C-alpha positions as CSV (number, residue, x, y, z in Angstrom):
1,M,45.5,-10.3,6.6
2,L,48.6,-11.6,9.4
3,R,48.4,-8.8,10.8
4,F,45.0,-7.8,11.5
5,N,44.6,-12.0,12.5
6,L,47.9,-11.6,15.0
7,R,46.4,-8.2,16.4
8,R,42.7,-9.9,17.1
9,T,44.7,-13.3,19.2
10,V,46.7,-11.1,21.1
11,S,43.3,-8.5,22.2
12,M,41.2,-11.2,23.0
13,T,43.9,-13.0,25.3
14,L,44.1,-9.4,26.8
15,G,40.8,-9.4,26.9
16,A,40.2,-13.1,28.4
17,A,42.8,-12.1,31.4
18,E,41.6,-8.8,31.8
19,R,38.1,-9.9,32.4
20,A,39.6,-13.0,34.5
21,A,41.4,-10.4,36.8
22,G,38.3,-8.6,37.3
23,D,36.2,-11.8,38.5
24,A,39.4,-12.8,41.0
25,R,38.3,-9.2,42.9
26,A,35.2,-9.4,42.8
27,W,35.2,-12.8,44.4
28,L,38.2,-11.9,47.1
29,E,35.5,-9.2,47.7
30,D,32.3,-10.9,48.0
31,D,33.6,-14.4,49.3
32,G,36.6,-13.8,51.1
33,P,40.2,-15.9,50.5
34,A,38.4,-19.0,50.4
35,G,36.7,-17.7,47.0
36,Y,39.3,-16.6,46.0
37,E,41.3,-20.2,45.6
38,A,38.5,-21.6,43.7
39,H,38.0,-19.1,41.3
40,K,41.9,-18.9,41.1
41,A,42.0,-22.0,39.8
42,A,39.0,-22.3,37.3
43,V,40.3,-18.7,36.1
44,E,43.8,-20.6,34.9
45,R,42.1,-23.3,33.7
46,N,40.1,-20.8,31.5
47,L,42.9,-18.7,30.5
48,G,45.1,-22.1,29.6
49,E,42.4,-23.2,27.4
50,V,41.9,-19.4,25.9
51,G,46.1,-20.2,25.4
52,N,46.2,-22.9,23.9
53,R,43.4,-21.8,21.4
54,V,46.1,-19.1,21.0
55,V,48.7,-21.1,19.9
56,A,46.2,-23.2,17.6
57,R,46.1,-19.0,16.0
58,L,48.7,-18.7,15.8
59,S,50.3,-22.5,14.3
60,A,47.5,-22.2,11.8
61,L,48.6,-18.1,10.7
62,I,52.3,-19.0,10.2
63,P,53.1,-21.7,7.9
């Protein structure tokens, strides 16, 4: 059970990072450097939130 939950948590984190990277590339192509910088800040904020959820989930799983 723990292995499944850890695998799911890592998968969720990697999926969020991959989506963020794809979004950043699209913003750079569409809006240039200014759009990229604005989006980069949003991506960093979102990944921070995902990281916090991962830590909380791992803390709940590991006694």
